[in-house]
C-alpha positions as CSV (number, residue, x, y, z in Angstrom):
1,M,19.4,10.8,16.5
2,A,16.8,7.9,16.7
3,I,17.9,5.1,14.7
4,S,15.0,3.0,12.6
5,N,14.0,-0.2,13.7
6,T,13.6,-2.6,10.6
7,P,12.2,-6.0,10.8
8,P,14.5,-8.7,9.3
9,I,12.1,-10.2,7.0
10,E,10.4,-9.3,3.7
11,I,6.9,-7.9,3.2
12,F,6.1,-10.9,1.0
13,P,6.0,-13.5,1.6
14,Y,5.3,-13.0,5.0
15,R,8.6,-14.1,7.3
16,A,10.4,-15.2,4.3
17,T,14.3,-14.6,4.7
18,E,15.8,-15.7,1.8
19,E,14.8,-16.2,-2.1
20,I,15.7,-19.7,-2.9
21,E,15.1,-19.7,-6.7
22,P,16.5,-16.4,-7.7
23,S,14.9,-17.0,-11.3
24,V,11.3,-16.5,-9.8
25,E,10.5,-12.8,-9.6
26,R,8.0,-12.1,-7.0
27,F,9.2,-8.7,-6.9
28,S,9.0,-5.8,-9.5
29,P,9.7,-2.4,-9.7
30,L,6.3,-0.3,-10.2
31,P,4.9,-0.6,-13.8
32,T,6.4,2.2,-16.4
33,V,4.6,3.5,-19.3
34,C,6.3,1.1,-21.7
35,D,5.2,-1.9,-19.2
36,I,1.8,-1.1,-19.9
37,K,2.4,-0.7,-23.7
38,D,3.8,-4.0,-23.8
39,N,1.5,-5.9,-21.3
40,K,-1.8,-4.4,-21.7
41,L,-1.9,-2.1,-24.9
42,F,-0.4,-4.3,-27.2
43,G,-1.9,-4.2,-30.7
44,I,-4.0,-1.0,-29.9
45,P,-2.9,1.9,-32.0
46,L,-2.6,4.6,-29.6
47,K,-3.5,7.4,-32.0
48,S,-6.5,9.5,-32.7
49,S,-8.4,8.5,-35.9
50,L,-10.0,12.1,-35.9
51,T,-6.8,14.5,-35.2
52,G,-4.0,12.0,-36.2
53,Q,-2.6,12.7,-32.9
54,E,-0.4,10.0,-30.9
55,M,-0.8,9.5,-27.1
56,K,1.9,10.9,-25.2
57,D,3.7,8.9,-22.3
58,K,2.5,11.4,-19.7
59,T,-0.8,10.6,-20.3
60,I,-0.2,7.2,-19.8
61,Q,1.7,7.9,-16.8
62,F,-1.3,9.8,-15.4
63,Y,-3.6,6.6,-15.4
64,I,-0.9,4.7,-14.0
65,N,-0.7,7.2,-10.6
66,S,-4.6,7.1,-10.8
67,A,-4.5,3.2,-10.6
68,I,-1.9,3.4,-7.6
69,S,-4.0,5.8,-5.5
70,E,-7.0,3.7,-6.5
71,I,-5.6,0.4,-5.1
72,E,-4.4,2.2,-1.9
73,H,-7.7,3.3,-1.2
74,M,-9.3,0.0,-2.0
75,L,-6.9,-2.0,-0.2
76,D,-5.5,0.4,2.6
77,I,-2.0,-0.4,1.6
78,Y,0.5,1.9,0.4
79,I,2.6,1.3,-2.9
80,T,5.6,3.5,-1.9
81,P,6.8,4.1,1.4
82,V,4.8,6.8,3.6
83,K,6.1,7.8,7.0
84,F,3.2,8.3,9.7
85,L,3.0,9.8,13.1
86,E,0.0,8.3,15.1
87,T,-1.3,8.8,18.7
88,H,-3.0,5.8,20.3
89,D,-4.6,5.6,23.8
90,Y,-2.5,4.6,27.0
91,E,-4.3,1.7,28.9
92,R,-1.9,0.6,32.1
93,A,-3.5,-3.0,31.7
94,R,-2.1,-3.2,28.1
95,F,1.2,-2.6,29.3
96,T,1.2,-4.9,32.3
97,W,-0.8,-7.9,30.5
98,S,0.1,-7.9,26.6
99,Y,3.3,-5.9,26.3
100,N,1.4,-3.1,25.0
101,Y,-0.1,-4.8,21.8
102,M,-0.7,-2.0,19.8
103,K,-2.9,-2.1,16.2
104,L,-1.2,0.6,14.0
105,D,-3.6,2.5,11.3
106,H,-1.9,0.8,8.6
107,P,-0.3,-2.6,7.8
108,N,2.8,-3.5,6.1
109,V,5.0,-2.0,8.3
110,L,8.7,-1.2,7.1
111,S,10.0,0.4,10.0
112,V,9.3,2.0,13.2
113,S,11.4,5.4,14.1
114,K,9.7,6.5,17.4
115,V,7.6,5.0,20.3
116,E,6.9,7.2,23.2
117,L,4.7,8.4,26.0
118,S,3.5,12.2,26.0
119,F,0.6,13.2,28.6
120,Q,-0.3,16.1,26.6
121,N,-2.2,17.0,23.3
122,N,0.6,19.1,21.7
123,P,2.1,16.6,19.0
124,S,5.2,18.6,18.5
125,A,6.0,18.7,22.4
126,P,8.9,16.1,23.5
127,G,7.7,13.0,24.7
128,F,7.8,12.1,28.4
129,V,9.3,8.6,27.8
130,S,11.0,7.6,24.8
131,F,11.3,3.7,24.5
132,P,14.5,1.9,23.3
133,L,14.0,0.6,19.3
134,E,15.5,-2.3,20.3
135,H,12.3,-3.2,22.5
136,V,9.9,-2.7,19.9
137,Y,8.5,-6.0,18.3
138,I,6.8,-5.5,14.8
139,R,4.3,-7.4,13.1
140,P,4.7,-6.1,9.9
141,Q,1.8,-7.4,7.6
142,E,-0.8,-7.4,10.6
143,G,0.3,-3.6,11.4
144,A,0.7,-3.7,15.0
145,I,3.7,-3.6,17.4
146,Q,4.7,-4.9,20.8
147,L,7.1,-3.3,23.6
148,V,9.1,-6.1,24.6
149,P,12.1,-5.7,27.1
150,A,14.4,-8.4,25.2
151,F,16.6,-10.2,27.7
152,G,20.5,-9.5,27.1
153,T,20.1,-6.0,25.8
154,S,21.9,-3.3,27.6
155,L,18.7,-1.5,28.4
156,S,16.5,-4.7,29.6
157,G,15.7,-2.7,33.0
158,F,14.6,0.5,31.2
159,L,11.3,-0.4,30.1
160,L,10.0,-2.0,33.6
161,S,11.1,1.1,35.2
162,A,9.8,3.5,32.9
163,F,6.5,1.9,33.1
164,S,6.6,2.3,37.1
165,G,7.8,5.5,37.0
166,T,5.1,6.8,34.4
167,Q,2.4,5.1,36.1
168,F,2.8,6.2,39.3
169,H,3.5,9.8,38.9
170,A,1.6,10.8,35.6
171,L,-1.5,8.3,36.0
172,Q,-1.8,7.2,39.6
173,A,-1.5,10.2,41.5
174,V,-4.6,11.6,39.5
175,G,-6.5,8.1,39.7
176,A,-6.1,7.5,36.0
177,S,-5.4,4.2,34.2
178,T,-6.0,5.3,30.7
179,F,-5.0,8.7,28.9
180,P,-6.6,9.6,25.4
181,G,-3.6,9.7,23.0
182,G,-0.9,9.1,25.5
183,V,1.3,7.1,23.3
184,R,3.0,8.2,20.0
185,V,4.4,6.2,17.1
186,E,6.1,7.0,14.4
187,Y,6.4,4.5,11.7
188,T,7.1,3.8,7.9
189,A,4.7,1.8,5.8
190,G,4.4,0.1,2.5
191,F,6.5,-1.6,0.0
192,A,10.6,-1.1,-0.2
193,M,12.0,0.6,-3.3
194,D,11.6,-2.0,-6.2
195,K,9.9,-4.7,-4.0
196,V,6.4,-4.2,-4.9
197,P,4.9,-7.8,-5.1
198,A,4.3,-8.7,-9.1
199,S,0.4,-9.3,-8.2
200,I,0.1,-5.8,-7.3
201,C,2.1,-4.5,-10.3
202,Q,-0.1,-6.3,-12.4
203,L,-3.4,-5.1,-10.7
204,I,-1.8,-1.6,-11.5
205,E,-1.3,-1.9,-15.2
206,C,-5.0,-3.7,-15.3
207,I,-6.5,-0.8,-13.7
208,A,-4.6,1.8,-15.6
209,A,-5.2,0.0,-19.0
210,I,-9.2,-0.2,-18.1
211,N,-9.2,3.6,-17.2
212,L,-7.3,4.9,-20.2
213,L,-9.2,2.7,-22.9
214,S,-12.8,3.4,-21.1
215,T,-11.9,7.1,-21.5
216,L,-10.0,7.6,-24.6
217,G,-11.5,4.5,-26.5
218,P,-14.1,6.1,-28.3
219,I,-11.4,8.6,-29.7
220,L,-9.3,6.2,-30.8
221,F,-12.1,3.9,-32.6
222,P,-14.8,6.4,-33.4
223,N,-16.7,4.2,-36.4
224,T,-17.1,0.6,-37.2
225,S,-17.9,0.9,-40.7
226,I,-17.7,3.4,-43.4
227,S,-19.8,3.8,-46.6
228,I,-19.1,6.3,-49.6
229,S,-21.3,6.4,-52.9
230,I,-20.7,8.6,-55.5
231,D,-22.7,8.6,-58.9
232,G,-24.3,4.6,-58.2
233,A,-20.4,3.4,-57.2
234,S,-20.4,2.4,-53.6
235,Q,-17.3,1.7,-51.2
236,S,-17.7,0.4,-47.7
237,T,-14.8,-0.3,-45.1
238,G,-15.6,-2.0,-41.6
239,N,-13.3,-2.5,-38.5
240,F,-13.7,-3.9,-35.2
241,G,-14.3,-0.5,-33.7
242,P,-15.5,-0.5,-30.4
243,K,-16.3,-4.1,-30.4
244,Y,-12.9,-4.9,-30.3
245,L,-12.2,-2.1,-27.6
246,N,-15.2,-3.6,-25.5
247,D,-13.7,-7.2,-25.8
248,R,-10.2,-5.9,-24.9
249,I,-11.8,-4.0,-21.9
250,D,-13.8,-7.0,-20.7
251,Q,-11.0,-9.1,-20.7
252,L,-8.9,-6.5,-18.5
253,K,-11.7,-6.4,-16.0
254,E,-12.2,-10.2,-15.5
255,E,-8.2,-10.0,-15.0
256,R,-8.6,-7.1,-12.3
257,D,-11.4,-8.8,-10.6
258,R,-9.3,-11.9,-10.1
259,M,-6.3,-9.9,-8.8
260,I,-8.3,-8.0,-6.5
261,D,-9.3,-11.1,-5.1
262,V,-6.2,-12.2,-4.7
263,A,-4.9,-8.9,-3.0
264,K,-7.5,-9.1,-0.7
265,G,-7.3,-12.9,0.4
266,Y,-3.6,-12.0,1.3
267,Y,-3.5,-8.3,2.7
268,Q,-6.8,-8.1,4.4
269,R,-6.4,-11.4,6.4
270,R,-5.7,-9.1,9.4
271,F,-9.2,-8.1,9.6
272,L,-10.2,-11.3,10.5
273,I,-7.4,-11.7,12.7
274,D,-9.1,-8.3,14.6
275,Q,-12.5,-10.3,15.4
276,I,-10.9,-13.5,16.7
């Protein structure tokens, strides 16, 4: 059974090894319904003025799940761990000159469970060469790996002999130096359990609250004023209504835009690295 190769570092801050001041909470569990109510919906009556029905927790949870999916599509990062099985093109020169530097499809790599060569199109067929996970060097935030035959390991000679045999028997015999989809990588990307950066949790709360209030606001606040006239007597009442709601949504949108800029500046630096 293959073991998992996990980098001895946290995803955030990048390459951090120890939390010196534990009172600073850089990580948080995923936002809950209670978190949204306390942090973003405080003071807003979650009750329909038309029917008297109170908003159920499962409704708020729906918007939390939707916000998580929206962030994953927007930033190409996965909030909870997801396992991927990818195929990448084999290039002999890459193995020879750059320790097979390979950019995976997704960043925030938590662990790598398999790297192998397979010169066939059936993804379920056994690989031709399976590389020791102790030789897999992971660049978590960048979403890249390299195969480094580290000295001092019990299998330090395996990698070079495997390369030589694979190149000669599988590729050189047919005069090929590349093979489409010849490298398979199985890995897990995302944030560890209860280790989601606080800024990402705040962004989830903002988006969930905006979507919820934008959709259900007219039901919560249908009127801004009411007038009643009976036989020459009149009475009128007014409330903030949609204006209060719109002001709150605008505040949340400003907070959301600021947090998106923060997240993009950190998690999408890899696109700039690719172009250098």
